[in-house]
mmCIF file of the N, C-alpha and C atoms, coordinates in Angstrom:
data_MODEL
# 
_entry.id   MODEL 
# 
loop_
_atom_site.group_PDB 
_atom_site.id 
_atom_site.type_symbol 
_atom_site.label_atom_id 
_atom_site.label_alt_id 
_atom_site.label_comp_id 
_atom_site.label_asym_id 
_atom_site.label_entity_id 
_atom_site.label_seq_id 
_atom_site.pdbx_PDB_ins_code 
_atom_site.Cartn_x 
_atom_site.Cartn_y 
_atom_site.Cartn_z 
_atom_site.occupancy 
_atom_site.B_iso_or_equiv 
_atom_site.pdbx_formal_charge 
_atom_site.auth_seq_id 
_atom_site.auth_comp_id 
_atom_site.auth_asym_id 
_atom_site.auth_atom_id 
_atom_site.pdbx_PDB_model_num 
ATOM 1   N N  . MET A 1 1  ? 0.773   -1.210 -0.046  1.00 0.00 ? 1  MET A N  1 
ATOM 2   C CA . MET A 1 1  ? 0.021   -0.069 0.021   1.00 0.00 ? 1  MET A CA 1 
ATOM 3   C C  . MET A 1 1  ? 0.888   1.211  0.016   1.00 0.00 ? 1  MET A C  1 
ATOM 4   N N  . MET A 1 2  ? 0.427   2.191  -0.770  1.00 0.00 ? 2  MET A N  1 
ATOM 5   C CA . MET A 1 2  ? 1.243   3.577  -0.921  1.00 0.00 ? 2  MET A CA 1 
ATOM 6   C C  . MET A 1 2  ? 0.924   4.325  0.385   1.00 0.00 ? 2  MET A C  1 
ATOM 7   N N  . ARG A 1 3  ? 1.917   4.950  0.904   1.00 0.00 ? 3  ARG A N  1 
ATOM 8   C CA . ARG A 1 3  ? 1.779   5.852  2.039   1.00 0.00 ? 3  ARG A CA 1 
ATOM 9   C C  . ARG A 1 3  ? 2.519   7.201  1.724   1.00 0.00 ? 3  ARG A C  1 
ATOM 10  N N  . PHE A 1 4  ? 1.794   8.259  1.981   1.00 0.00 ? 4  PHE A N  1 
ATOM 11  C CA . PHE A 1 4  ? 2.489   9.511  1.694   1.00 0.00 ? 4  PHE A CA 1 
ATOM 12  C C  . PHE A 1 4  ? 2.495   10.299 3.004   1.00 0.00 ? 4  PHE A C  1 
ATOM 13  N N  . ASN A 1 5  ? 3.472   11.147 3.135   1.00 0.00 ? 5  ASN A N  1 
ATOM 14  C CA . ASN A 1 5  ? 3.632   11.858 4.520   1.00 0.00 ? 5  ASN A CA 1 
ATOM 15  C C  . ASN A 1 5  ? 3.696   13.357 4.148   1.00 0.00 ? 5  ASN A C  1 
ATOM 16  N N  . PHE A 1 6  ? 2.726   13.917 3.513   1.00 0.00 ? 6  PHE A N  1 
ATOM 17  C CA . PHE A 1 6  ? 2.697   15.378 3.332   1.00 0.00 ? 6  PHE A CA 1 
ATOM 18  C C  . PHE A 1 6  ? 2.340   16.081 4.666   1.00 0.00 ? 6  PHE A C  1 
ATOM 19  N N  . LYS A 1 7  ? 3.074   16.949 5.098   1.00 0.00 ? 7  LYS A N  1 
ATOM 20  C CA . LYS A 1 7  ? 2.796   17.695 6.368   1.00 0.00 ? 7  LYS A CA 1 
ATOM 21  C C  . LYS A 1 7  ? 2.707   19.118 6.108   1.00 0.00 ? 7  LYS A C  1 
ATOM 22  N N  . GLY A 1 8  ? 1.495   19.593 6.042   1.00 0.00 ? 8  GLY A N  1 
ATOM 23  C CA . GLY A 1 8  ? 1.225   21.064 5.806   1.00 0.00 ? 8  GLY A CA 1 
ATOM 24  C C  . GLY A 1 8  ? 1.735   21.548 4.528   1.00 0.00 ? 8  GLY A C  1 
ATOM 25  N N  . PRO A 1 9  ? 1.305   22.717 4.050   1.00 0.00 ? 9  PRO A N  1 
ATOM 26  C CA . PRO A 1 9  ? 1.667   23.257 2.772   1.00 0.00 ? 9  PRO A CA 1 
ATOM 27  C C  . PRO A 1 9  ? 3.205   23.595 2.772   1.00 0.00 ? 9  PRO A C  1 
ATOM 28  N N  . PRO A 1 10 ? 3.806   23.443 1.609   1.00 0.00 ? 10 PRO A N  1 
ATOM 29  C CA . PRO A 1 10 ? 5.281   23.820 1.486   1.00 0.00 ? 10 PRO A CA 1 
ATOM 30  C C  . PRO A 1 10 ? 5.409   25.372 1.592   1.00 0.00 ? 10 PRO A C  1 
ATOM 31  N N  . VAL A 1 11 ? 6.587   25.813 1.952   1.00 0.00 ? 11 VAL A N  1 
ATOM 32  C CA . VAL A 1 11 ? 6.830   27.255 2.155   1.00 0.00 ? 11 VAL A CA 1 
ATOM 33  C C  . VAL A 1 11 ? 6.949   27.883 0.807   1.00 0.00 ? 11 VAL A C  1 
ATOM 34  N N  . GLY A 1 12 ? 7.670   27.403 -0.172  1.00 0.00 ? 12 GLY A N  1 
ATOM 35  C CA . GLY A 1 12 ? 7.956   28.050 -1.432  1.00 0.00 ? 12 GLY A CA 1 
ATOM 36  C C  . GLY A 1 12 ? 7.759   26.963 -2.559  1.00 0.00 ? 12 GLY A C  1 
ATOM 37  N N  . ASP A 1 13 ? 7.847   27.468 -3.841  1.00 0.00 ? 13 ASP A N  1 
ATOM 38  C CA . ASP A 1 13 ? 7.768   26.603 -4.960  1.00 0.00 ? 13 ASP A CA 1 
ATOM 39  C C  . ASP A 1 13 ? 8.874   25.565 -4.990  1.00 0.00 ? 13 ASP A C  1 
ATOM 40  N N  . ALA A 1 14 ? 10.123  25.989 -4.647  1.00 0.00 ? 14 ALA A N  1 
ATOM 41  C CA . ALA A 1 14 ? 11.180  25.072 -4.695  1.00 0.00 ? 14 ALA A CA 1 
ATOM 42  C C  . ALA A 1 14 ? 11.022  23.952 -3.658  1.00 0.00 ? 14 ALA A C  1 
ATOM 43  N N  . ASP A 1 15 ? 10.565  24.318 -2.416  1.00 0.00 ? 15 ASP A N  1 
ATOM 44  C CA . ASP A 1 15 ? 10.323  23.374 -1.392  1.00 0.00 ? 15 ASP A CA 1 
ATOM 45  C C  . ASP A 1 15 ? 9.213   22.445 -1.758  1.00 0.00 ? 15 ASP A C  1 
ATOM 46  N N  . MET A 1 16 ? 8.259   22.875 -2.490  1.00 0.00 ? 16 MET A N  1 
ATOM 47  C CA . MET A 1 16 ? 7.073   22.030 -2.909  1.00 0.00 ? 16 MET A CA 1 
ATOM 48  C C  . MET A 1 16 ? 7.598   20.943 -3.923  1.00 0.00 ? 16 MET A C  1 
ATOM 49  N N  . SER A 1 17 ? 8.516   21.438 -4.852  1.00 0.00 ? 17 SER A N  1 
ATOM 50  C CA . SER A 1 17 ? 8.980   20.446 -5.812  1.00 0.00 ? 17 SER A CA 1 
ATOM 51  C C  . SER A 1 17 ? 9.838   19.435 -5.152  1.00 0.00 ? 17 SER A C  1 
ATOM 52  N N  . VAL A 1 18 ? 10.650  19.819 -4.217  1.00 0.00 ? 18 VAL A N  1 
ATOM 53  C CA . VAL A 1 18 ? 11.530  18.801 -3.445  1.00 0.00 ? 18 VAL A CA 1 
ATOM 54  C C  . VAL A 1 18 ? 10.690  17.883 -2.678  1.00 0.00 ? 18 VAL A C  1 
ATOM 55  N N  . GLN A 1 19 ? 9.693   18.391 -1.948  1.00 0.00 ? 19 GLN A N  1 
ATOM 56  C CA . GLN A 1 19 ? 8.809   17.396 -1.207  1.00 0.00 ? 19 GLN A CA 1 
ATOM 57  C C  . GLN A 1 19 ? 8.002   16.451 -2.051  1.00 0.00 ? 19 GLN A C  1 
ATOM 58  N N  . CYS A 1 20 ? 7.431   16.973 -3.150  1.00 0.00 ? 20 CYS A N  1 
ATOM 59  C CA . CYS A 1 20 ? 6.779   16.069 -4.090  1.00 0.00 ? 20 CYS A CA 1 
ATOM 60  C C  . CYS A 1 20 ? 7.672   15.044 -4.657  1.00 0.00 ? 20 CYS A C  1 
ATOM 61  N N  . GLN A 1 21 ? 8.834   15.424 -5.101  1.00 0.00 ? 21 GLN A N  1 
ATOM 62  C CA . GLN A 1 21 ? 9.774   14.465 -5.617  1.00 0.00 ? 21 GLN A CA 1 
ATOM 63  C C  . GLN A 1 21 ? 10.194  13.387 -4.627  1.00 0.00 ? 21 GLN A C  1 
ATOM 64  N N  . GLY A 1 22 ? 10.420  13.832 -3.453  1.00 0.00 ? 22 GLY A N  1 
ATOM 65  C CA . GLY A 1 22 ? 10.752  12.875 -2.421  1.00 0.00 ? 22 GLY A CA 1 
ATOM 66  C C  . GLY A 1 22 ? 9.685   11.893 -2.146  1.00 0.00 ? 22 GLY A C  1 
ATOM 67  N N  . GLN A 1 23 ? 8.491   12.330 -2.202  1.00 0.00 ? 23 GLN A N  1 
ATOM 68  C CA . GLN A 1 23 ? 7.293   11.443 -1.925  1.00 0.00 ? 23 GLN A CA 1 
ATOM 69  C C  . GLN A 1 23 ? 7.052   10.533 -3.128  1.00 0.00 ? 23 GLN A C  1 
ATOM 70  N N  . LEU A 1 24 ? 7.072   11.142 -4.330  1.00 0.00 ? 24 LEU A N  1 
ATOM 71  C CA . LEU A 1 24 ? 6.650   10.384 -5.469  1.00 0.00 ? 24 LEU A CA 1 
ATOM 72  C C  . LEU A 1 24 ? 7.644   9.525  -6.240  1.00 0.00 ? 24 LEU A C  1 
ATOM 73  N N  . LEU A 1 25 ? 8.845   9.984  -6.211  1.00 0.00 ? 25 LEU A N  1 
ATOM 74  C CA . LEU A 1 25 ? 9.975   9.303  -6.989  1.00 0.00 ? 25 LEU A CA 1 
ATOM 75  C C  . LEU A 1 25 ? 9.992   7.837  -6.786  1.00 0.00 ? 25 LEU A C  1 
ATOM 76  N N  . PRO A 1 26 ? 10.074  7.352  -5.533  1.00 0.00 ? 26 PRO A N  1 
ATOM 77  C CA . PRO A 1 26 ? 10.088  5.894  -5.345  1.00 0.00 ? 26 PRO A CA 1 
ATOM 78  C C  . PRO A 1 26 ? 9.000   5.143  -6.016  1.00 0.00 ? 26 PRO A C  1 
ATOM 79  N N  . PHE A 1 27 ? 7.820   5.686  -6.004  1.00 0.00 ? 27 PHE A N  1 
ATOM 80  C CA . PHE A 1 27 ? 6.597   4.979  -6.571  1.00 0.00 ? 27 PHE A CA 1 
ATOM 81  C C  . PHE A 1 27 ? 6.762   5.072  -8.147  1.00 0.00 ? 27 PHE A C  1 
ATOM 82  N N  . VAL A 1 28 ? 7.155   6.211  -8.702  1.00 0.00 ? 28 VAL A N  1 
ATOM 83  C CA . VAL A 1 28 ? 7.328   6.351  -10.144 1.00 0.00 ? 28 VAL A CA 1 
ATOM 84  C C  . VAL A 1 28 ? 8.393   5.370  -10.636 1.00 0.00 ? 28 VAL A C  1 
ATOM 85  N N  . GLN A 1 29 ? 9.533   5.330  -9.883  1.00 0.00 ? 29 GLN A N  1 
ATOM 86  C CA . GLN A 1 29 ? 10.562  4.406  -10.213 1.00 0.00 ? 29 GLN A CA 1 
ATOM 87  C C  . GLN A 1 29 ? 10.171  2.922  -10.263 1.00 0.00 ? 29 GLN A C  1 
ATOM 88  N N  . GLU A 1 30 ? 9.366   2.583  -9.280  1.00 0.00 ? 30 GLU A N  1 
ATOM 89  C CA . GLU A 1 30 ? 8.820   1.236  -9.116  1.00 0.00 ? 30 GLU A CA 1 
ATOM 90  C C  . GLU A 1 30 ? 8.027   0.881  -10.242 1.00 0.00 ? 30 GLU A C  1 
ATOM 91  N N  . ILE A 1 31 ? 7.090   1.817  -10.672 1.00 0.00 ? 31 ILE A N  1 
ATOM 92  C CA . ILE A 1 31 ? 6.128   1.583  -11.743 1.00 0.00 ? 31 ILE A CA 1 
ATOM 93  C C  . ILE A 1 31 ? 6.986   1.440  -13.068 1.00 0.00 ? 31 ILE A C  1 
ATOM 94  N N  . VAL A 1 32 ? 7.888   2.258  -13.364 1.00 0.00 ? 32 VAL A N  1 
ATOM 95  C CA . VAL A 1 32 ? 8.692   2.282  -14.508 1.00 0.00 ? 32 VAL A CA 1 
ATOM 96  C C  . VAL A 1 32 ? 9.503   0.977  -14.591 1.00 0.00 ? 32 VAL A C  1 
ATOM 97  N N  . GLN A 1 33 ? 10.057  0.544  -13.530 1.00 0.00 ? 33 GLN A N  1 
ATOM 98  C CA . GLN A 1 33 ? 10.809  -0.706 -13.511 1.00 0.00 ? 33 GLN A CA 1 
ATOM 99  C C  . GLN A 1 33 ? 9.995   -1.846 -13.836 1.00 0.00 ? 33 GLN A C  1 
ATOM 100 N N  . ALA A 1 34 ? 8.772   -1.843 -13.226 1.00 0.00 ? 34 ALA A N  1 
ATOM 101 C CA . ALA A 1 34 ? 7.888   -3.024 -13.528 1.00 0.00 ? 34 ALA A CA 1 
ATOM 102 C C  . ALA A 1 34 ? 7.466   -3.083 -15.005 1.00 0.00 ? 34 ALA A C  1 
ATOM 103 N N  . ALA A 1 35 ? 7.199   -1.839 -15.566 1.00 0.00 ? 35 ALA A N  1 
ATOM 104 C CA . ALA A 1 35 ? 6.819   -1.753 -16.921 1.00 0.00 ? 35 ALA A CA 1 
ATOM 105 C C  . ALA A 1 35 ? 7.915   -2.175 -17.892 1.00 0.00 ? 35 ALA A C  1 
ATOM 106 N N  . VAL A 1 36 ? 9.124   -1.827 -17.547 1.00 0.00 ? 36 VAL A N  1 
ATOM 107 C CA . VAL A 1 36 ? 10.291  -2.154 -18.339 1.00 0.00 ? 36 VAL A CA 1 
ATOM 108 C C  . VAL A 1 36 ? 10.511  -3.715 -18.231 1.00 0.00 ? 36 VAL A C  1 
ATOM 109 N N  . ALA A 1 37 ? 10.378  -4.308 -17.134 1.00 0.00 ? 37 ALA A N  1 
ATOM 110 C CA . ALA A 1 37 ? 10.556  -5.575 -16.910 1.00 0.00 ? 37 ALA A CA 1 
ATOM 111 C C  . ALA A 1 37 ? 9.527   -6.481 -17.652 1.00 0.00 ? 37 ALA A C  1 
ATOM 112 N N  . ALA A 1 38 ? 8.371   -5.843 -17.922 1.00 0.00 ? 38 ALA A N  1 
ATOM 113 C CA . ALA A 1 38 ? 7.355   -6.539 -18.686 1.00 0.00 ? 38 ALA A CA 1 
ATOM 114 C C  . ALA A 1 38 ? 7.537   -6.224 -20.215 1.00 0.00 ? 38 ALA A C  1 
ATOM 115 N N  . GLY A 1 39 ? 8.587   -5.560 -20.547 1.00 0.00 ? 39 GLY A N  1 
ATOM 116 C CA . GLY A 1 39 ? 8.879   -5.397 -22.006 1.00 0.00 ? 39 GLY A CA 1 
ATOM 117 C C  . GLY A 1 39 ? 8.518   -3.971 -22.568 1.00 0.00 ? 39 GLY A C  1 
ATOM 118 N N  . TRP A 1 40 ? 8.035   -3.074 -21.693 1.00 0.00 ? 40 TRP A N  1 
ATOM 119 C CA . TRP A 1 40 ? 7.658   -1.819 -22.161 1.00 0.00 ? 40 TRP A CA 1 
ATOM 120 C C  . TRP A 1 40 ? 8.833   -0.954 -22.351 1.00 0.00 ? 40 TRP A C  1 
ATOM 121 N N  . ASN A 1 41 ? 8.732   0.135  -23.219 1.00 0.00 ? 41 ASN A N  1 
ATOM 122 C CA . ASN A 1 41 ? 9.802   1.007  -23.462 1.00 0.00 ? 41 ASN A CA 1 
ATOM 123 C C  . ASN A 1 41 ? 9.934   2.125  -22.309 1.00 0.00 ? 41 ASN A C  1 
ATOM 124 N N  . ARG A 1 42 ? 11.072  2.216  -21.791 1.00 0.00 ? 42 ARG A N  1 
ATOM 125 C CA . ARG A 1 42 ? 11.205  3.062  -20.616 1.00 0.00 ? 42 ARG A CA 1 
ATOM 126 C C  . ARG A 1 42 ? 10.746  4.528  -20.945 1.00 0.00 ? 42 ARG A C  1 
ATOM 127 N N  . ASP A 1 43 ? 11.220  5.054  -22.160 1.00 0.00 ? 43 ASP A N  1 
ATOM 128 C CA . ASP A 1 43 ? 10.942  6.417  -22.527 1.00 0.00 ? 43 ASP A CA 1 
ATOM 129 C C  . ASP A 1 43 ? 9.423   6.597  -22.742 1.00 0.00 ? 43 ASP A C  1 
ATOM 130 N N  . ASP A 1 44 ? 8.785   5.594  -23.284 1.00 0.00 ? 44 ASP A N  1 
ATOM 131 C CA . ASP A 1 44 ? 7.321   5.657  -23.498 1.00 0.00 ? 44 ASP A CA 1 
ATOM 132 C C  . ASP A 1 44 ? 6.592   5.752  -22.164 1.00 0.00 ? 44 ASP A C  1 
ATOM 133 N N  . VAL A 1 45 ? 7.046   4.966  -21.183 1.00 0.00 ? 45 VAL A N  1 
ATOM 134 C CA . VAL A 1 45 ? 6.428   4.956  -19.876 1.00 0.00 ? 45 VAL A CA 1 
ATOM 135 C C  . VAL A 1 45 ? 6.615   6.347  -19.146 1.00 0.00 ? 45 VAL A C  1 
ATOM 136 N N  . LEU A 1 46 ? 7.837   6.916  -19.298 1.00 0.00 ? 46 LEU A N  1 
ATOM 137 C CA . LEU A 1 46 ? 8.090   8.236  -18.657 1.00 0.00 ? 46 LEU A CA 1 
ATOM 138 C C  . LEU A 1 46 ? 7.297   9.261  -19.370 1.00 0.00 ? 46 LEU A C  1 
ATOM 139 N N  . LEU A 1 47 ? 7.159   9.166  -20.649 1.00 0.00 ? 47 LEU A N  1 
ATOM 140 C CA . LEU A 1 47 ? 6.430   10.170 -21.421 1.00 0.00 ? 47 LEU A CA 1 
ATOM 141 C C  . LEU A 1 47 ? 4.855   10.102 -21.000 1.00 0.00 ? 47 LEU A C  1 
ATOM 142 N N  . ALA A 1 48 ? 4.470   8.817  -20.821 1.00 0.00 ? 48 ALA A N  1 
ATOM 143 C CA . ALA A 1 48 ? 3.030   8.658  -20.338 1.00 0.00 ? 48 ALA A CA 1 
ATOM 144 C C  . ALA A 1 48 ? 2.780   9.392  -18.976 1.00 0.00 ? 48 ALA A C  1 
ATOM 145 N N  . PHE A 1 49 ? 3.800   9.333  -18.115 1.00 0.00 ? 49 PHE A N  1 
ATOM 146 C CA . PHE A 1 49 ? 3.636   10.088 -16.802 1.00 0.00 ? 49 PHE A CA 1 
ATOM 147 C C  . PHE A 1 49 ? 3.540   11.597 -17.104 1.00 0.00 ? 49 PHE A C  1 
ATOM 148 N N  . VAL A 1 50 ? 4.369   12.089 -18.009 1.00 0.00 ? 50 VAL A N  1 
ATOM 149 C CA . VAL A 1 50 ? 4.299   13.565 -18.285 1.00 0.00 ? 50 VAL A CA 1 
ATOM 150 C C  . VAL A 1 50 ? 2.951   13.852 -18.800 1.00 0.00 ? 50 VAL A C  1 
ATOM 151 N N  . GLU A 1 51 ? 2.533   13.072 -19.799 1.00 0.00 ? 51 GLU A N  1 
ATOM 152 C CA . GLU A 1 51 ? 1.151   13.381 -20.318 1.00 0.00 ? 51 GLU A CA 1 
ATOM 153 C C  . GLU A 1 51 ? 0.057   13.325 -19.307 1.00 0.00 ? 51 GLU A C  1 
ATOM 154 N N  . LEU A 1 52 ? 0.106   12.244 -18.504 1.00 0.00 ? 52 LEU A N  1 
ATOM 155 C CA . LEU A 1 52 ? -0.845  12.155 -17.465 1.00 0.00 ? 52 LEU A CA 1 
ATOM 156 C C  . LEU A 1 52 ? -0.927  13.313 -16.523 1.00 0.00 ? 52 LEU A C  1 
ATOM 157 N N  . THR A 1 53 ? 0.254   13.676 -15.988 1.00 0.00 ? 53 THR A N  1 
ATOM 158 C CA . THR A 1 53 ? 0.305   14.875 -15.072 1.00 0.00 ? 53 THR A CA 1 
ATOM 159 C C  . THR A 1 53 ? -0.101  16.168 -15.781 1.00 0.00 ? 53 THR A C  1 
ATOM 160 N N  . TRP A 1 54 ? 0.248   16.281 -17.019 1.00 0.00 ? 54 TRP A N  1 
ATOM 161 C CA . TRP A 1 54 ? -0.130  17.578 -17.757 1.00 0.00 ? 54 TRP A CA 1 
ATOM 162 C C  . TRP A 1 54 ? -1.658  17.559 -17.854 1.00 0.00 ? 54 TRP A C  1 
ATOM 163 N N  . ASP A 1 55 ? -2.292  16.415 -18.205 1.00 0.00 ? 55 ASP A N  1 
ATOM 164 C CA . ASP A 1 55 ? -3.777  16.344 -18.288 1.00 0.00 ? 55 ASP A CA 1 
ATOM 165 C C  . ASP A 1 55 ? -4.413  16.689 -16.973 1.00 0.00 ? 55 ASP A C  1 
ATOM 166 N N  . LEU A 1 56 ? -3.796  16.189 -15.884 1.00 0.00 ? 56 LEU A N  1 
ATOM 167 C CA . LEU A 1 56 ? -4.385  16.590 -14.508 1.00 0.00 ? 56 LEU A CA 1 
ATOM 168 C C  . LEU A 1 56 ? -4.207  18.053 -14.268 1.00 0.00 ? 56 LEU A C  1 
ATOM 169 N N  . TYR A 1 57 ? -3.057  18.599 -14.603 1.00 0.00 ? 57 TYR A N  1 
ATOM 170 C CA . TYR A 1 57 ? -2.805  19.977 -14.447 1.00 0.00 ? 57 TYR A CA 1 
ATOM 171 C C  . TYR A 1 57 ? -3.887  20.900 -15.247 1.00 0.00 ? 57 TYR A C  1 
ATOM 172 N N  . GLU A 1 58 ? -4.072  20.524 -16.486 1.00 0.00 ? 58 GLU A N  1 
ATOM 173 C CA . GLU A 1 58 ? -5.052  21.301 -17.261 1.00 0.00 ? 58 GLU A CA 1 
ATOM 174 C C  . GLU A 1 58 ? -6.506  21.093 -16.748 1.00 0.00 ? 58 GLU A C  1 
ATOM 175 N N  . LYS A 1 59 ? -6.844  19.962 -16.249 1.00 0.00 ? 59 LYS A N  1 
ATOM 176 C CA . LYS A 1 59 ? -8.153  19.765 -15.805 1.00 0.00 ? 59 LYS A CA 1 
ATOM 177 C C  . LYS A 1 59 ? -8.464  20.398 -14.528 1.00 0.00 ? 59 LYS A C  1 
ATOM 178 N N  . ARG A 1 60 ? -7.457  20.705 -13.770 1.00 0.00 ? 60 ARG A N  1 
ATOM 179 C CA . ARG A 1 60 ? -7.696  21.365 -12.344 1.00 0.00 ? 60 ARG A CA 1 
ATOM 180 C C  . ARG A 1 60 ? -8.227  22.727 -12.380 1.00 0.00 ? 60 ARG A C  1 
ATOM 181 N N  . SER A 1 61 ? -8.320  23.351 -13.530 1.00 0.00 ? 61 SER A N  1 
ATOM 182 C CA . SER A 1 61 ? -8.749  24.843 -13.609 1.00 0.00 ? 61 SER A CA 1 
ATOM 183 C C  . SER A 1 61 ? -10.255 24.894 -13.216 1.00 0.00 ? 61 SER A C  1 
ATOM 184 N N  . GLY A 1 62 ? -11.034 23.749 -13.415 1.00 0.00 ? 62 GLY A N  1 
ATOM 185 C CA . GLY A 1 62 ? -12.398 23.804 -13.049 1.00 0.00 ? 62 GLY A CA 1 
ATOM 186 C C  . GLY A 1 62 ? -12.616 23.319 -11.666 1.00 0.00 ? 62 GLY A C  1 
ATOM 187 N N  . ASP A 1 63 ? -11.597 22.914 -10.914 1.00 0.00 ? 63 ASP A N  1 
ATOM 188 C CA . ASP A 1 63 ? -11.837 22.480 -9.504  1.00 0.00 ? 63 ASP A CA 1 
ATOM 189 C C  . ASP A 1 63 ? -12.069 23.623 -8.607  1.00 0.00 ? 63 ASP A C  1 
ATOM 190 N N  . PRO A 1 64 ? -12.838 23.337 -7.538  1.00 0.00 ? 64 PRO A N  1 
ATOM 191 C CA . PRO A 1 64 ? -13.094 24.411 -6.622  1.00 0.00 ? 64 PRO A CA 1 
ATOM 192 C C  . PRO A 1 64 ? -11.875 24.857 -5.814  1.00 0.00 ? 64 PRO A C  1 
# 
């Protein structure tokens, strides 16, 4: 099970990036490794993450 430990809002943009990377990087690496082991192309998997997060970013404009 995934567990995240976000504690309060970050102080600045740089801090937010570091905190998010620290929390998410191990999970992303694990997903990519599993996909590559199953024969998927590493670059395609990483690009899919970029596209997914960009879609989430664009769709958030309508969120409250």
